[in-house]
PyMOL Python script that loads the backbone (N, CA, C, O; Angstrom):
from pymol import cmd

cmd.read_pdbstr("""\
ATOM      1  N   MET A   1      87.285 -66.948-100.589  1.00  0.00           N
ATOM      2  CA  MET A   1      86.309 -67.941-101.046  1.00  0.00           C
ATOM      3  C   MET A   1      85.295 -68.230 -99.935  1.00  0.00           C
ATOM      4  O   MET A   1      84.088 -68.261-100.176  1.00  0.00           O
ATOM      5  N   ILE A   2      85.802 -68.439 -98.718  1.00  0.00           N
ATOM      6  CA  ILE A   2      84.907 -68.706 -97.587  1.00  0.00           C
ATOM      7  C   ILE A   2      84.002 -67.504 -97.346  1.00  0.00           C
ATOM      8  O   ILE A   2      82.813 -67.655 -97.066  1.00  0.00           O
ATOM      9  N   GLY A   3      84.583 -66.302 -97.458  1.00  0.00           N
ATOM     10  CA  GLY A   3      83.792 -65.089 -97.247  1.00  0.00           C
ATOM     11  C   GLY A   3      82.650 -64.995 -98.244  1.00  0.00           C
ATOM     12  O   GLY A   3      81.554 -64.547 -97.906  1.00  0.00           O
ATOM     13  N   THR A   4      82.913 -65.419 -99.479  1.00  0.00           N
ATOM     14  CA  THR A   4      81.864 -65.378-100.505  1.00  0.00           C
ATOM     15  C   THR A   4      80.737 -66.342-100.153  1.00  0.00           C
ATOM     16  O   THR A   4      79.561 -66.006-100.289  1.00  0.00           O
ATOM     17  N   VAL A   5      81.099 -67.539 -99.701  1.00  0.00           N
ATOM     18  CA  VAL A   5      80.088 -68.535 -99.325  1.00  0.00           C
ATOM     19  C   VAL A   5      79.235 -68.018 -98.175  1.00  0.00           C
ATOM     20  O   VAL A   5      78.009 -68.131 -98.200  1.00  0.00           O
ATOM     21  N   VAL A   6      79.895 -67.447 -97.161  1.00  0.00           N
ATOM     22  CA  VAL A   6      79.174 -66.887 -96.016  1.00  0.00           C
ATOM     23  C   VAL A   6      78.276 -65.746 -96.483  1.00  0.00           C
ATOM     24  O   VAL A   6      77.129 -65.632 -96.051  1.00  0.00           O
ATOM     25  N   GLY A   7      78.809 -64.903 -97.370  1.00  0.00           N
ATOM     26  CA  GLY A   7      78.036 -63.772 -97.882  1.00  0.00           C
ATOM     27  C   GLY A   7      76.783 -64.231 -98.617  1.00  0.00           C
ATOM     28  O   GLY A   7      75.708 -63.651 -98.459  1.00  0.00           O
ATOM     29  N   VAL A   8      76.932 -65.279 -99.422  1.00  0.00           N
ATOM     30  CA  VAL A   8      75.780 -65.817-100.164  1.00  0.00           C
ATOM     31  C   VAL A   8      74.742 -66.381 -99.198  1.00  0.00           C
ATOM     32  O   VAL A   8      73.541 -66.193 -99.389  1.00  0.00           O
ATOM     33  N   ALA A   9      75.213 -67.074 -98.158  1.00  0.00           N
ATOM     34  CA  ALA A   9      74.296 -67.637 -97.161  1.00  0.00           C
ATOM     35  C   ALA A   9      73.541 -66.516 -96.448  1.00  0.00           C
ATOM     36  O   ALA A   9      72.325 -66.589 -96.273  1.00  0.00           O
ATOM     37  N   VAL A  10      74.270 -65.486 -96.042  1.00  0.00           N
ATOM     38  CA  VAL A  10      73.646 -64.330 -95.382  1.00  0.00           C
ATOM     39  C   VAL A  10      72.662 -63.663 -96.335  1.00  0.00           C
ATOM     40  O   VAL A  10      71.559 -63.280 -95.943  1.00  0.00           O
ATOM     41  N   LEU A  11      73.079 -63.529 -97.599  1.00  0.00           N
ATOM     42  CA  LEU A  11      72.219 -62.908 -98.607  1.00  0.00           C
ATOM     43  C   LEU A  11      70.906 -63.677 -98.749  1.00  0.00           C
ATOM     44  O   LEU A  11      69.837 -63.080 -98.868  1.00  0.00           O
ATOM     45  N   GLY A  12      70.999 -65.015 -98.736  1.00  0.00           N
ATOM     46  CA  GLY A  12      69.794 -65.836 -98.841  1.00  0.00           C
ATOM     47  C   GLY A  12      68.844 -65.596 -97.677  1.00  0.00           C
ATOM     48  O   GLY A  12      67.633 -65.489 -97.868  1.00  0.00           O
ATOM     49  N   VAL A  13      69.397 -65.511 -96.471  1.00  0.00           N
ATOM     50  CA  VAL A  13      68.573 -65.264 -95.286  1.00  0.00           C
ATOM     51  C   VAL A  13      67.938 -63.880 -95.360  1.00  0.00           C
ATOM     52  O   VAL A  13      66.746 -63.715 -95.100  1.00  0.00           O
ATOM     53  N   VAL A  14      68.752 -62.890 -95.718  1.00  0.00           N
ATOM     54  CA  VAL A  14      68.261 -61.509 -95.772  1.00  0.00           C
ATOM     55  C   VAL A  14      67.147 -61.375 -96.805  1.00  0.00           C
ATOM     56  O   VAL A  14      66.126 -60.737 -96.546  1.00  0.00           O
ATOM     57  N   SER A  15      67.347 -61.981 -97.982  1.00  0.00           N
ATOM     58  CA  SER A  15      66.350 -61.835 -99.044  1.00  0.00           C
ATOM     59  C   SER A  15      65.050 -62.570 -98.675  1.00  0.00           C
ATOM     60  O   SER A  15      63.980 -62.230 -99.179  1.00  0.00           O
ATOM     61  N   ARG A  16      65.148 -63.569 -97.802  1.00  0.00           N
ATOM     62  CA  ARG A  16      63.922 -64.222 -97.324  1.00  0.00           C
ATOM     63  C   ARG A  16      63.218 -63.330 -96.308  1.00  0.00           C
ATOM     64  O   ARG A  16      61.995 -63.193 -96.316  1.00  0.00           O
ATOM     65  N   GLU A  17      64.019 -62.728 -95.438  1.00  0.00           N
ATOM     66  CA  GLU A  17      63.463 -61.887 -94.378  1.00  0.00           C
ATOM     67  C   GLU A  17      62.854 -60.607 -94.945  1.00  0.00           C
ATOM     68  O   GLU A  17      61.807 -60.146 -94.491  1.00  0.00           O
ATOM     69  N   LEU A  18      63.526 -60.045 -95.940  1.00  0.00           N
ATOM     70  CA  LEU A  18      63.093 -58.749 -96.483  1.00  0.00           C
ATOM     71  C   LEU A  18      62.650 -58.905 -97.933  1.00  0.00           C
ATOM     72  O   LEU A  18      62.894 -59.930 -98.570  1.00  0.00           O
ATOM     73  N   ASP A  19      62.002 -57.875 -98.433  1.00  0.00           N
ATOM     74  CA  ASP A  19      61.602 -57.880 -99.843  1.00  0.00           C
ATOM     75  C   ASP A  19      62.543 -57.016-100.674  1.00  0.00           C
ATOM     76  O   ASP A  19      62.164 -56.483-101.717  1.00  0.00           O
ATOM     77  N   TYR A  20      63.768 -56.888-100.196  1.00  0.00           N
ATOM     78  CA  TYR A  20      64.754 -56.053-100.898  1.00  0.00           C
ATOM     79  C   TYR A  20      65.814 -56.923-101.565  1.00  0.00           C
ATOM     80  O   TYR A  20      66.960 -56.499-101.718  1.00  0.00           O
ATOM     81  N   SER A  21      65.431 -58.154-101.967  1.00  0.00           N
ATOM     82  CA  SER A  21      66.422 -59.108-102.462  1.00  0.00           C
ATOM     83  C   SER A  21      67.228 -58.526-103.635  1.00  0.00           C
ATOM     84  O   SER A  21      68.441 -58.723-103.708  1.00  0.00           O
ATOM     85  N   VAL A  22      66.560 -57.813-104.549  1.00  0.00           N
ATOM     86  CA  VAL A  22      67.258 -57.252-105.705  1.00  0.00           C
ATOM     87  C   VAL A  22      68.238 -56.175-105.250  1.00  0.00           C
ATOM     88  O   VAL A  22      69.382 -56.134-105.703  1.00  0.00           O
ATOM     89  N   PHE A  23      67.783 -55.306-104.354  1.00  0.00           N
ATOM     90  CA  PHE A  23      68.652 -54.245-103.842  1.00  0.00           C
ATOM     91  C   PHE A  23      69.826 -54.840-103.076  1.00  0.00           C
ATOM     92  O   PHE A  23      70.962 -54.388-103.220  1.00  0.00           O
ATOM     93  N   VAL A  24      69.551 -55.855-102.261  1.00  0.00           N
ATOM     94  CA  VAL A  24      70.609 -56.491-101.474  1.00  0.00           C
ATOM     95  C   VAL A  24      71.620 -57.164-102.390  1.00  0.00           C
ATOM     96  O   VAL A  24      72.828 -57.051-102.183  1.00  0.00           O
ATOM     97  N   MET A  25      71.117 -57.874-103.416  1.00  0.00           N
ATOM     98  CA  MET A  25      72.027 -58.524-104.363  1.00  0.00           C
ATOM     99  C   MET A  25      72.903 -57.501-105.064  1.00  0.00           C
ATOM    100  O   MET A  25      74.105 -57.708-105.227  1.00  0.00           O
ATOM    101  N   PHE A  26      72.292 -56.388-105.480  1.00  0.00           N
ATOM    102  CA  PHE A  26      73.052 -55.343-106.161  1.00  0.00           C
ATOM    103  C   PHE A  26      74.097 -54.756-105.229  1.00  0.00           C
ATOM    104  O   PHE A  26      75.249 -54.571-105.621  1.00  0.00           O
ATOM    105  N   PHE A  27      73.697 -54.458-103.986  1.00  0.00           N
ATOM    106  CA  PHE A  27      74.615 -53.872-103.006  1.00  0.00           C
ATOM    107  C   PHE A  27      75.743 -54.852-102.684  1.00  0.00           C
ATOM    108  O   PHE A  27      76.911 -54.467-102.629  1.00  0.00           O
ATOM    109  N   PHE A  28      75.384 -56.132-102.471  1.00  0.00           N
ATOM    110  CA  PHE A  28      76.387 -57.146-102.156  1.00  0.00           C
ATOM    111  C   PHE A  28      77.343 -57.326-103.332  1.00  0.00           C
ATOM    112  O   PHE A  28      78.555 -57.438-103.151  1.00  0.00           O
ATOM    113  N   GLY A  29      76.778 -57.352-104.542  1.00  0.00           N
ATOM    114  CA  GLY A  29      77.613 -57.515-105.734  1.00  0.00           C
ATOM    115  C   GLY A  29      78.597 -56.365-105.883  1.00  0.00           C
ATOM    116  O   GLY A  29      79.766 -56.584-106.204  1.00  0.00           O
ATOM    117  N   ALA A  30      78.131 -55.136-105.650  1.00  0.00           N
ATOM    118  CA  ALA A  30      78.999 -53.974-105.785  1.00  0.00           C
ATOM    119  C   ALA A  30      80.117 -54.014-104.754  1.00  0.00           C
ATOM    120  O   ALA A  30      81.272 -53.733-105.073  1.00  0.00           O
ATOM    121  N   SER A  31      79.775 -54.364-103.519  1.00  0.00           N
ATOM    122  CA  SER A  31      80.803 -54.411-102.468  1.00  0.00           C
ATOM    123  C   SER A  31      81.772 -55.559-102.728  1.00  0.00           C
ATOM    124  O   SER A  31      82.966 -55.442-102.450  1.00  0.00           O
ATOM    125  N   GLU A  32      81.261 -56.668-103.261  1.00  0.00           N
ATOM    126  CA  GLU A  32      82.118 -57.817-103.571  1.00  0.00           C
ATOM    127  C   GLU A  32      83.125 -57.453-104.653  1.00  0.00           C
ATOM    128  O   GLU A  32      84.303 -57.795-104.546  1.00  0.00           O
ATOM    129  N   VAL A  33      82.669 -56.761-105.695  1.00  0.00           N
ATOM    130  CA  VAL A  33      83.551 -56.361-106.797  1.00  0.00           C
ATOM    131  C   VAL A  33      84.635 -55.420-106.283  1.00  0.00           C
ATOM    132  O   VAL A  33      85.808 -55.575-106.624  1.00  0.00           O
ATOM    133  N   SER A  34      84.245 -54.443-105.462  1.00  0.00           N
ATOM    134  CA  SER A  34      85.235 -53.491-104.956  1.00  0.00           C
ATOM    135  C   SER A  34      86.233 -54.190-104.036  1.00  0.00           C
ATOM    136  O   SER A  34      87.415 -53.844-104.021  1.00  0.00           O
ATOM    137  N   THR A  35      85.764 -55.167-103.274  1.00  0.00           N
ATOM    138  CA  THR A  35      86.667 -55.923-102.399  1.00  0.00           C
ATOM    139  C   THR A  35      87.657 -56.734-103.214  1.00  0.00           C
ATOM    140  O   THR A  35      88.849 -56.758-102.905  1.00  0.00           O
ATOM    141  N   ILE A  36      87.166 -57.404-104.261  1.00  0.00           N
ATOM    142  CA  ILE A  36      88.036 -58.219-105.118  1.00  0.00           C
ATOM    143  C   ILE A  36      89.060 -57.330-105.816  1.00  0.00           C
ATOM    144  O   ILE A  36      90.237 -57.683-105.879  1.00  0.00           O
ATOM    145  N   SER A  37      88.637 -56.194-106.336  1.00  0.00           N
ATOM    146  CA  SER A  37      89.566 -55.306-107.033  1.00  0.00           C
ATOM    147  C   SER A  37      90.618 -54.762-106.074  1.00  0.00           C
ATOM    148  O   SER A  37      91.774 -54.580-106.455  1.00  0.00           O
ATOM    149  N   THR A  38      90.220 -54.502-104.832  1.00  0.00           N
ATOM    150  CA  THR A  38      91.182 -54.037-103.825  1.00  0.00           C
ATOM    151  C   THR A  38      92.213 -55.121-103.540  1.00  0.00           C
ATOM    152  O   THR A  38      93.407 -54.839-103.436  1.00  0.00           O
ATOM    153  N   ILE A  39      91.747 -56.364-103.415  1.00  0.00           N
ATOM    154  CA  ILE A  39      92.667 -57.484-103.160  1.00  0.00           C
ATOM    155  C   ILE A  39      93.621 -57.656-104.334  1.00  0.00           C
ATOM    156  O   ILE A  39      94.818 -57.864-104.138  1.00  0.00           O
ATOM    157  N   LEU A  40      93.098 -57.569-105.553  1.00  0.00           N
ATOM    158  CA  LEU A  40      93.950 -57.724-106.734  1.00  0.00           C
ATOM    159  C   LEU A  40      94.991 -56.617-106.798  1.00  0.00           C
ATOM    160  O   LEU A  40      96.152 -56.874-107.117  1.00  0.00           O
ATOM    161  N   LYS A  41      94.586 -55.390-106.499  1.00  0.00           N
ATOM    162  CA  LYS A  41      95.541 -54.280-106.506  1.00  0.00           C
ATOM    163  C   LYS A  41      96.635 -54.501-105.472  1.00  0.00           C
ATOM    164  O   LYS A  41      97.806 -54.214-105.720  1.00  0.00           O
ATOM    165  N   THR A  42      96.243 -55.016-104.308  1.00  0.00           N
ATOM    166  CA  THR A  42      97.223 -55.277-103.248  1.00  0.00           C
ATOM    167  C   THR A  42      98.194 -56.370-103.678  1.00  0.00           C
ATOM    168  O   THR A  42      99.393 -56.269-103.422  1.00  0.00           O
ATOM    169  N   LYS A  43      97.679 -57.421-104.335  1.00  0.00           N
ATOM    170  CA  LYS A  43      98.540 -58.518-104.774  1.00  0.00           C
ATOM    171  C   LYS A  43      99.469 -58.068-105.892  1.00  0.00           C
ATOM    172  O   LYS A  43     100.618 -58.507-105.955  1.00  0.00           O
ATOM    173  N   CYS A  44      98.986 -57.201-106.771  1.00  0.00           N
ATOM    174  CA  CYS A  44      99.823 -56.720-107.876  1.00  0.00           C
ATOM    175  C   CYS A  44     101.004 -55.921-107.331  1.00  0.00           C
ATOM    176  O   CYS A  44     102.100 -55.972-107.889  1.00  0.00           O
ATOM    177  N   ARG A  45     100.786 -55.193-106.259  1.00  0.00           N
ATOM    178  CA  ARG A  45     101.883 -54.443-105.639  1.00  0.00           C
ATOM    179  C   ARG A  45     102.721 -55.410-104.815  1.00  0.00           C
ATOM    180  O   ARG A  45     103.705 -55.003-104.198  1.00  0.00           O
TER     181      ARG A  45
END
""", "prot")
cmd.dss("prot")
cmd.show_as("cartoon", "prot")
cmd.util.cbc("prot")
cmd.orient("prot")
């Protein structure tokens, strides 16, 4: 949960600094989903 909050804060700064906000959001979202699925798989085992 804390990591997500930090990630969103970093994302906000990055999207202000750069004009790649859509690309960054997509990249962050994809990495977030893969991280969550990895955690869920680990917990299921």
